[in-house]
Backbone as ProteinMPNN parsed JSONL, in Angstrom:
{"seq_chain_A": "XXXXXXXXXXXXXXXXXXXXXXXXXXXXXXXXXXXXXXXXXXXXXXXXXXXXXXXXXXXXXXXXXXXXXXXXXXXXXXXXXXXXXXXXXXXXXXXXXXXXXXXXXXXXXXXXXXXXXXXXXX", "coords_chain_A": {"N_chain_A": [[18.766, -1.018, 10.89], [15.161, -1.538, 11.364], [12.976, -1.19, 9.202], [9.479, 0.457, 8.735], [7.195, -1.368, 6.895], [4.491, -0.295, 4.813], [2.048, -2.211, 3.572], [-0.347, -1.666, 1.111], [-3.272, -3.143, -0.061], [-2.465, -5.748, 0.66], [-3.533, -8.139, 0.279], [-3.376, -8.585, -2.645], [-2.081, -10.605, -5.56], [0.377, -9.807, -6.662], [1.444, -8.108, -4.413], [1.636, -10.333, -2.787], [3.884, -11.406, -3.718], [6.042, -9.632, -3.084], [5.957, -9.373, -0.321], [6.657, -11.976, 0.304], [9.756, -11.79, -0.771], [10.409, -9.477, 0.895], [10.401, -10.632, 3.49], [12.107, -12.645, 2.941], [14.376, -11.508, 2.706], [16.027, -9.503, 4.601], [15.18, -7.666, 7.868], [12.634, -5.851, 7.899], [9.737, -4.536, 9.259], [6.256, -5.67, 8.567], [3.644, -3.752, 7.613], [0.403, -5.112, 6.959], [-2.013, -4.142, 5.133], [-5.443, -4.729, 4.286], [-8.64, -4.735, 3.106], [-9.856, -7.537, 3.358], [-8.981, -9.118, 5.641], [-9.196, -12.037, 6.533], [-8.441, -13.271, 4.124], [-5.495, -13.305, 4.472], [-2.308, -14.878, 4.64], [-0.142, -15.206, 7.342], [2.941, -15.58, 7.788], [5.105, -14.815, 9.695], [4.728, -14.02, 12.601], [6.191, -12.339, 14.273], [6.844, -10.276, 12.743], [4.988, -9.568, 10.827], [2.027, -7.696, 10.603], [-1.719, -7.655, 10.726], [-3.695, -5.429, 9.412], [-6.787, -4.074, 9.094], [-8.557, -2.426, 6.458], [-9.498, 0.245, 4.14], [-8.407, 1.903, 1.633], [-9.704, 4.264, 0.536], [-10.844, 5.445, 2.775], [-9.86, 7.816, 4.799], [-9.486, 7.996, 7.425], [-9.069, 5.033, 8.366], [-6.407, 4.992, 7.036], [-4.866, 6.732, 7.842], [-3.34, 6.613, 10.453], [-1.73, 4.521, 9.754], [0.074, 5.057, 7.6], [1.21, 7.269, 8.793], [2.961, 5.963, 10.703], [4.588, 4.766, 9.074], [7.683, 3.634, 7.222], [8.108, 3.525, 4.467], [5.938, 2.971, 1.833], [4.285, 0.748, 0.121], [2.27, 0.363, -2.435], [-0.394, -1.789, -3.753], [-2.673, -1.855, -5.989], [-5.96, -1.96, -7.131], [-8.753, -0.471, -8.226], [-11.756, 1.324, -9.448], [-12.014, 3.663, -8.22], [-9.392, 4.805, -8.014], [-7.959, 7.273, -8.552], [-8.761, 8.621, -6.173], [-7.717, 6.94, -4.501], [-4.938, 7.255, -4.707], [-4.644, 10.141, -4.262], [-5.369, 10.068, -1.594], [-3.364, 8.643, -0.288], [-1.034, 10.041, -1.252], [-0.976, 12.552, -0.133], [-1.465, 12.069, 2.299], [1.047, 10.694, 3.188], [2.439, 13.329, 2.422], [2.036, 14.634, 4.609], [2.876, 13.54, 6.584], [5.617, 13.32, 6.108], [6.832, 11.314, 4.835], [8.546, 9.509, 2.727], [9.344, 7.701, 0.656], [7.637, 5.618, -1.702], [6.231, 3.074, -3.433], [4.54, 1.943, -6.133], [2.552, -0.165, -7.506], [0.372, -1.302, -10.072], [-2.345, -3.031, -12.031], [-4.406, -1.759, -13.137], [-6.177, -0.183, -15.779], [-4.904, -1.34, -17.97], [-5.989, -2.761, -19.883], [-7.216, -0.416, -20.967], [-9.671, -0.107, -19.34], [-10.178, 2.176, -17.902], [-10.471, 5.463, -18.54], [-8.575, 8.235, -19.636], [-5.476, 10.196, -18.438], [-4.439, 8.976, -15.512], [-2.424, 9.758, -13.78], [-1.985, 11.863, -14.308], [-1.732, 15.332, -12.398], [-1.643, 14.505, -10.108], [0.491, 13.267, -8.841], [3.625, 14.523, -8.259], [6.822, 14.168, -10.459]], "CA_chain_A": [[17.6, -0.575, 11.748], [14.356, -2.32, 10.587], [11.705, -0.428, 8.726], [7.831, -0.347, 8.838], [6.83, -1.129, 5.333], [2.994, -0.515, 4.883], [1.612, -2.788, 2.092], [-1.63, -1.417, 0.964], [-3.51, -4.074, -0.878], [-1.589, -6.889, 0.834], [-3.784, -9.819, -0.211], [-3.271, -8.864, -3.972], [-1.202, -11.795, -5.895], [1.896, -9.042, -6.639], [1.428, -8.112, -3.118], [2.127, -11.629, -2.194], [5.563, -11.66, -3.98], [6.588, -8.553, -2.175], [5.751, -9.591, 0.987], [7.704, -13.044, 0.682], [10.779, -10.959, -0.875], [10.853, -8.793, 2.005], [10.331, -11.466, 4.648], [13.276, -13.159, 3.201], [15.779, -10.174, 2.818], [15.916, -8.089, 5.836], [14.368, -7.534, 9.096], [11.544, -5.091, 7.885], [7.985, -4.89, 9.602], [5.299, -5.27, 7.516], [2.152, -3.776, 7.987], [-0.243, -5.658, 5.621], [-3.207, -3.306, 5.004], [-6.102, -5.041, 3.534], [-10.049, -5.135, 3.299], [-10.165, -8.521, 3.691], [-7.804, -9.666, 6.396], [-9.551, -13.328, 6.567], [-7.658, -13.809, 3.212], [-3.987, -13.121, 4.86], [-1.706, -15.808, 5.432], [0.954, -14.67, 8.0], [3.987, -16.611, 7.778], [5.889, -14.404, 10.62], [3.829, -13.061, 13.532], [6.583, -11.508, 14.806], [7.281, -9.372, 11.756], [3.911, -8.996, 10.11], [0.747, -7.199, 11.553], [-2.467, -7.365, 9.577], [-4.369, -4.109, 9.383], [-8.053, -4.112, 8.415], [-8.805, -0.866, 6.185], [-9.959, 0.741, 3.12], [-7.556, 3.248, 1.336], [-10.435, 5.177, 0.404], [-11.309, 5.973, 4.097], [-8.563, 8.394, 5.46], [-9.512, 7.348, 8.931], [-8.098, 3.766, 8.357], [-5.123, 4.99, 6.558], [-3.763, 7.697, 8.498], [-2.251, 6.144, 11.517], [-0.674, 3.621, 9.364], [1.043, 5.867, 6.789], [1.943, 8.188, 10.014], [4.234, 5.027, 11.339], [5.307, 3.722, 7.902], [8.986, 4.433, 6.584], [7.793, 3.193, 3.113], [4.445, 2.78, 1.371], [4.195, -0.274, -1.009], [0.685, 0.224, -2.942], [-0.665, -2.715, -4.922], [-3.897, -1.379, -5.61], [-6.679, -1.482, -8.522], [-10.032, 0.293, -8.151], [-12.163, 2.409, -10.406], [-11.466, 5.068, -7.523], [-7.691, 4.885, -7.99], [-7.342, 8.433, -8.279], [-8.924, 9.125, -4.925], [-7.044, 6.446, -3.467], [-3.798, 7.919, -4.924], [-4.857, 11.29, -3.34], [-5.615, 10.02, -0.196], [-2.12, 8.254, -0.019], [0.218, 10.921, -0.962], [-1.582, 13.802, 0.649], [-1.08, 11.711, 3.906], [2.59, 10.888, 3.005], [3.296, 14.603, 2.456], [1.491, 15.268, 5.892], [3.856, 12.723, 7.738], [6.893, 13.024, 5.499], [7.057, 9.664, 4.459], [9.337, 9.873, 1.412], [9.337, 6.463, -0.222], [6.166, 4.752, -2.351], [6.397, 1.929, -4.376], [3.197, 1.815, -6.609], [2.149, -1.469, -8.57], [-1.104, -1.709, -10.273], [-2.608, -3.404, -13.541], [-5.502, -1.054, -13.82], [-5.927, 0.404, -17.38], [-4.123, -2.001, -18.991], [-7.049, -2.935, -20.685], [-8.322, 0.343, -21.727], [-10.898, 0.044, -18.936], [-10.182, 3.616, -17.446], [-10.282, 6.736, -19.843], [-7.796, 9.349, -19.368], [-4.363, 9.898, -17.829], [-4.582, 8.709, -14.014], [-1.147, 10.27, -13.031], [-2.045, 13.543, -14.308], [-2.136, 16.082, -11.698], [-1.618, 13.414, -8.71], [1.871, 12.853, -8.327], [5.149, 14.996, -9.185], [7.952, 13.514, -11.005]], "C_chain_A": [[16.093, -1.21, 11.083], [13.41, -0.924, 10.277], [10.361, -0.891, 8.755], [7.674, -0.004, 7.615], [5.215, -1.315, 5.352], [2.641, -0.873, 3.762], [0.178, -2.678, 1.988], [-2.129, -2.217, -0.275], [-2.943, -5.32, -0.721], [-2.172, -8.067, 0.257], [-3.756, -10.004, -1.714], [-2.182, -9.792, -4.213], [0.32, -11.199, -5.888], [2.319, -8.911, -5.353], [2.262, -9.338, -2.603], [3.783, -11.91, -2.012], [6.291, -10.742, -3.101], [6.849, -8.94, -0.873], [7.016, -10.86, 1.312], [9.229, -12.657, 0.288], [11.213, -10.378, 0.603], [11.066, -9.387, 3.5], [11.839, -12.07, 4.49], [14.524, -12.476, 3.098], [15.414, -9.45, 3.629], [15.239, -8.467, 7.002], [13.149, -6.62, 9.121], [10.294, -5.736, 8.47], [7.328, -4.767, 8.891], [3.931, -5.021, 7.993], [1.416, -4.002, 6.992], [-1.736, -5.144, 5.936], [-4.173, -4.071, 3.995], [-7.762, -4.722, 3.734], [-10.474, -6.302, 3.532], [-9.036, -9.334, 4.316], [-7.824, -11.252, 6.606], [-8.829, -13.782, 5.503], [-6.176, -13.94, 3.395], [-3.632, -14.518, 5.462], [-0.379, -15.42, 5.995], [1.721, -15.794, 8.291], [4.691, -16.305, 9.06], [5.254, -13.469, 11.569], [4.797, -12.36, 13.873], [7.276, -9.896, 14.007], [6.133, -8.726, 10.656], [2.44, -8.695, 10.809], [-0.067, -6.8, 10.51], [-3.423, -6.362, 9.887], [-5.676, -4.079, 8.383], [-8.561, -2.799, 8.08], [-9.451, -0.814, 4.889], [-9.038, 2.063, 2.61], [-8.349, 4.396, 0.944], [-10.676, 5.897, 1.712], [-9.81, 6.43, 4.437], [-8.547, 8.051, 6.917], [-8.753, 5.971, 9.321], [-6.824, 4.102, 8.16], [-4.347, 5.752, 7.232], [-3.046, 7.343, 9.545], [-1.594, 5.018, 10.98], [0.423, 4.059, 8.717], [1.851, 6.528, 8.105], [3.234, 7.166, 10.577], [4.904, 4.265, 10.184], [6.772, 4.367, 7.297], [8.65, 4.415, 5.06], [6.343, 2.682, 2.982], [4.709, 1.885, 0.195], [2.486, -0.082, -1.218], [0.575, -0.743, -4.054], [-2.04, -2.67, -5.201], [-4.67, -1.593, -6.792], [-8.09, -1.536, -7.811], [-10.692, 1.136, -9.014], [-11.944, 3.705, -9.84], [-9.959, 5.028, -7.395], [-7.238, 6.307, -8.069], [-7.478, 8.941, -7.117], [-8.161, 8.349, -4.025], [-5.521, 6.992, -3.36], [-3.54, 9.286, -4.21], [-4.714, 11.349, -1.966], [-3.895, 9.511, 0.558], [-0.994, 9.238, -0.057], [-0.01, 12.213, -0.307], [-1.167, 13.394, 2.306], [0.557, 11.251, 3.885], [3.31, 12.113, 3.202], [2.964, 15.091, 4.067], [2.73, 14.88, 6.883], [5.347, 12.588, 7.42], [7.623, 11.805, 5.426], [7.752, 9.866, 2.868], [9.478, 8.87, 0.386], [7.893, 5.734, -0.468], [6.746, 4.105, -3.441], [4.926, 1.721, -4.938], [2.917, 0.685, -8.052], [0.323, -1.494, -8.945], [-1.174, -2.208, -11.98], [-3.4, -2.623, -14.19], [-5.194, -0.408, -15.078], [-5.121, -0.374, -18.414], [-4.889, -2.514, -20.444], [-7.998, -1.851, -21.187], [-9.532, 0.662, -20.59], [-11.342, 1.279, -18.33], [-9.952, 4.521, -18.294], [-9.068, 7.654, -18.954], [-6.251, 8.645, -19.262], [-4.356, 10.036, -16.176], [-3.584, 9.544, -13.166], [-1.016, 11.269, -13.107], [-2.486, 14.351, -13.107], [-2.16, 15.493, -10.034], [-0.363, 13.621, -8.045], [2.961, 13.86, -9.286], [6.032, 14.004, -9.264], [9.178, 14.243, -10.705]], "O_chain_A": [[16.236, -1.268, 9.862], [13.241, 0.068, 10.986], [9.982, -2.061, 8.787], [7.853, 1.111, 7.125], [4.702, -2.326, 5.832], [2.791, -0.099, 2.816], [-0.548, -3.432, 2.635], [-1.586, -2.072, -1.37], [-2.835, -6.058, -1.7], [-1.461, -8.949, -0.224], [-3.992, -11.101, -2.221], [-1.332, -9.93, -3.333], [1.273, -11.765, -5.353], [3.373, -9.433, -4.992], [3.379, -9.257, -2.093], [4.54, -12.284, -1.117], [7.178, -11.202, -2.382], [7.968, -8.815, -0.376], [7.926, -10.818, 2.139], [10.064, -13.195, 1.015], [12.163, -10.779, 1.276], [11.678, -8.851, 4.424], [12.659, -12.089, 5.408], [15.605, -12.967, 3.426], [14.456, -8.698, 3.452], [14.739, -9.588, 7.096], [12.561, -6.511, 10.197], [9.872, -6.884, 8.338], [7.449, -3.738, 8.227], [3.216, -5.813, 8.606], [1.55, -3.267, 6.014], [-2.477, -5.626, 6.793], [-3.776, -4.096, 2.83], [-7.993, -4.399, 4.9], [-11.619, -6.322, 3.984], [-8.293, -10.077, 3.676], [-6.762, -11.835, 6.822], [-8.384, -14.903, 5.751], [-5.554, -14.618, 2.577], [-4.226, -15.152, 6.334], [0.545, -15.29, 5.192], [1.326, -16.789, 8.899], [4.996, -17.301, 9.716], [5.244, -12.255, 11.363], [4.363, -11.208, 13.855], [7.869, -8.918, 14.462], [6.282, -7.762, 9.904], [1.872, -9.539, 11.502], [0.258, -6.022, 9.613], [-4.058, -6.635, 10.906], [-5.603, -4.064, 7.154], [-8.963, -2.03, 8.953], [-9.982, -1.853, 4.497], [-9.044, 3.119, 3.242], [-7.812, 5.503, 0.975], [-10.693, 7.124, 1.614], [-8.815, 5.706, 4.389], [-7.476, 7.843, 7.487], [-8.028, 5.815, 10.303], [-5.986, 3.653, 8.942], [-3.139, 5.518, 7.27], [-1.922, 7.844, 9.573], [-0.817, 4.451, 11.749], [1.561, 3.689, 9.005], [3.03, 6.252, 8.327], [4.345, 7.634, 10.829], [5.645, 3.296, 10.349], [6.84, 5.549, 6.961], [8.982, 5.42, 4.431], [5.716, 2.096, 3.865], [5.39, 2.346, -0.721], [1.639, -0.327, -0.359], [1.23, -0.655, -5.093], [-2.707, -3.521, -4.612], [-3.96, -1.384, -7.776], [-8.473, -2.407, -7.03], [-9.87, 1.941, -9.453], [-11.731, 4.711, -10.517], [-9.517, 5.349, -6.291], [-6.109, 6.552, -7.644], [-6.592, 9.698, -6.72], [-7.872, 8.794, -2.914], [-4.939, 7.16, -2.288], [-2.469, 9.557, -3.668], [-4.191, 12.221, -1.272], [-3.417, 9.927, 1.614], [-0.151, 9.331, 0.835], [0.968, 12.882, 0.027], [-0.731, 14.119, 3.201], [1.21, 11.654, 4.847], [4.364, 12.23, 3.827], [3.704, 15.906, 4.618], [3.347, 15.599, 7.67], [6.166, 11.989, 8.117], [8.719, 11.453, 5.863], [7.14, 10.485, 1.998], [9.735, 9.233, -0.762], [7.164, 5.355, 0.449], [7.6, 4.547, -4.21], [4.102, 1.306, -4.125], [3.1, 0.872, -9.255], [-0.633, -1.666, -8.189], [-0.393, -1.906, -12.882], [-3.406, -2.533, -15.418], [-4.04, -0.119, -15.394], [-4.794, 0.034, -19.528], [-4.488, -2.601, -21.605], [-9.121, -2.035, -21.658], [-10.315, 1.578, -20.84], [-12.532, 1.557, -18.184], [-8.947, 4.282, -18.964], [-8.87, 7.591, -17.741], [-5.813, 7.545, -19.597], [-4.273, 11.145, -15.647], [-3.863, 9.955, -12.04], [-0.247, 11.922, -12.402], [-3.63, 14.115, -12.717], [-2.636, 16.052, -9.046], [-0.206, 14.066, -6.908], [3.081, 13.936, -10.509], [6.138, 13.1, -8.435], [10.262, 13.817, -11.104]]}, "name": "protein", "num_of_chains": 1, "seq": "XXXXXXXXXXXXXXXXXXXXXXXXXXXXXXXXXXXXXXXXXXXXXXXXXXXXXXXXXXXXXXXXXXXXXXXXXXXXXXXXXXXXXXXXXXXXXXXXXXXXXXXXXXXXXXXXXXXXXXXXXX"}
């Protein structure tokens, strides 16, 4: 059975690799969530749906998380803590159990502190 995979930050470079891999291996339907839909290159119109939205806007994010089976987040933003809170709270609300989070934010110490503390339970 095909899953609906919500890809947040779908125009990111790493997200592009994930999209290619998901299209090549399986029959998942991809919900490509981005602030910049004009930068998306759709390969398979039957399996890819481009959605314009901002993860910081719960109104944009909620309907997409509600329909998702898996959330893949490829995000970088100075407000990444709020992005994480929005994503996790909506995933809890709609009982979405699978989250893959990839980000390079913080690798150059541009963000102080521990970003994960208090946001996600391991």
